[in-house]
N, C-alpha and C positions, 0 to 999 in steps of 0.2 A: 052520590054519582057527580054532587057538585064539588068534594073533596076532591074527585078525579079530575074532575076538569078543572078545576084551581092549580091542581098539581103540575095540570098537563101546560097550562099557561104560563106559571112558572119559566117551567123548562124552556119555553119558546122564547119568554121574555128575558130571559135570562142567559141567552146562548149569545157570544159572544158574534159580530159581524164577522162574515168572511174578509177576509185580507187583499186587498187588491194588487196583485205585484206590483212593482213597480218597475215603467218601462224602459226598455231596453234600450243603451245608447242608441242612436242610428250608426252605423256600418259607414266607416272611414273607406275611401277608396284612393287608392295610389295609380295615376298615369306612366307605366313603366313604357311604353312608348305611341306614338301616333303614326297612322298612313299617310304618307306625304301624294303618293299616287296610286291609281290601278292601272297595268296595261296587260291589258288580257286581260290571263291567267294567273300574272306575278303582279305581285304589289312591293313598292318603294317604301320601305321605313324612313321617318323623320331622323331615326337617329344617324343611318347611312350618311342622309345628306348633311348634316351637322356635322359630323365626323370629315367630308369631304371639302366642305368649308372650312372649319378649322385647321385643315391640313395646309390649306392650298395647294390641294392638289389640278384645280383651274384656275388658270391665270386670272387675277384678278385686272378689270378697266381701270382706267383711270379716271376719279368724280365718280365710281359707283357706289351706289349704298349698301350698305350692309343688307337692305331687303333686296334692292335688284341681283344685288350677287349671288345670294340665297337659293334665290327663285330662278337665275340662270343653271346654276347648279343643279338645278332638281329638273328643270327641262332638257340640261344636256346628258341627264341619267334616265331621262325619260327614252330620249334618243337613241344611246347607248346599246338600252334594254330594248328596243324594238330589234335591234340588230341580230345582237345577243340571240331572242327568240328563231330567228332565220339560223345564226350558227349552228344552233341546237338542233333545227329542224336538219339540216344535211349532215350530223354527225361535227360538227365543232371540227376548229383548225387552230392544232395548239402552235403558238411562236417558239421561237428557237432560244432556249433557256440561255446563252450565253447575250442573247439580243437584250432579254428580259432584265438580268442582272445589269446590264450597262446603261440601258433604260432607266431603272430605279436607281443607280447611283447619278448619274446626269441630275434627277429630279431630286435627289439628295441635296447635290450641292447649288439646286437654284434655291431650294428651301431655304437653307442654310443661309444664304446669301444675303436672300430678301427680310427674313425673320431676323437674322443677325443673333444667334441664338442655334444650339444644337439640334438636330435632328431631332433625338430622342426626346427633349426640351419640348419639343414642338406636338410631338406624337402624346406623351403624357397629358397637356395641357387639353389636345383633341378627344384623348380617350381611344384613342386606336393605336394598333402594333407596324411594326415593319411586315410582316406576314400580311397584315388586310393593304397593306399601300402597295405591296409589292401584285399583290392579284391585282388590284384595281390597273398598275401598270401593264400585265399579264393579257388584262381581257382587253384594254384599249388596241395591244398588239396582234390580239388575236383577229380583233378588227382589221386593222389593217393589212394582216397576211390576206383576210378574205379578198380585199379591193386589188391588193398585188397580182392575186392568182387569180381573181374569178373575173374580174372587173374588169382591170386595167386590160388584158389581153384582147379584148375586144374593141378597145379605143383604137381610133385609125384618123391621121395627119395627114390631109393631103397636103400641094404645096402651095392651093391656094389661099388655104387656110393659114398655113404658116407665113405666106405674104402678107397677108391682110393681116396679121399677128403684128409680124415687124413691123409695120407700115403704121399699126393703131397702137395697141395696148404695151407694147415693147419699148416705142419710142418713149413714149407719154413716161412710163416710170423710169426711165435713164432721164428722161428732162427733170422728172422728181428730184432724181439723187445728184442734179447738179452737174450728168454729161450735156454738152454738145454737140460732141462728131461720136457718129455711129459705124462700124466697122459693116464692110456690104453681109447681105444674107449669106454669102456663098461660106463667109469664113465662122457664122454663131448657128448657122442652122441647127447646129445637134442642141444647141442651146435653148434654142428656140421652140423647134421640136418638144422636146424634155418639159420645156413650163408650161405651152401648150398642152401636152398629153395629160399632164398635172392637172391643167386650169378643169379639162373636159372630164377627168376622174372625177372629182370633187363634183361637179355639176352633175354627174350619172349618179354619184353617190346620193345626193342630196335629194335626185329626182326619184332611186329607189326606196331610200330613208321616208320620203311623203310618202309614196306607196301604201307602205309597212302600217303609215299611220292612218290613212284613212281605213284600211284594211282591217286594222284591229281598234278595239276601244280601250281608249283611252281617258280617263278622268283624274283631274292633281288639283289636290285641295292645296290655293294658297292662302296659307295665314297669315 
């Protein structure tokens, strides 16, 4: 009995301790992208804003810091997306392909002149493609088509509004350009009417966009 107990104790004492496995290394994570904004059910990725800014799709203002410029690019993308959502609800409006091509080529010339390097080099640095930039142009023109076809026909310009505009903003802008003599309204009424309609159109688009923003949940992440 004692011998058996002694053998048992010997076996227990002689059993090597269990080996504790070495802890696994902590997992590492790579951030592939970030959400820059949420607009209703849609999201805007930071990578899209980075490419828009790097290409210079939106003209930069004099003295604008990098942070302010990128935030303005984001704000304008939010505004465009609000309008795009509305276009999707009505079935969309596809701009003329030739007009898209012409606008795209003009943009290429402007960017090459501003940057002093080939457009392909700008794209390579931005991580963007010609097709992507062309789609940005197409997207913007679709909004212009909507404004021309759905909003502009509703805008009316009265004779009283033309006279007030001619006597006020029209002359002020002409003086700012160095003009001191002005033709009578009867000679420039078509020009005045077109300018006034354009201003009223822009004001109506701003009101429409502001209403869309009030009706849509918009969250912007400024970093």
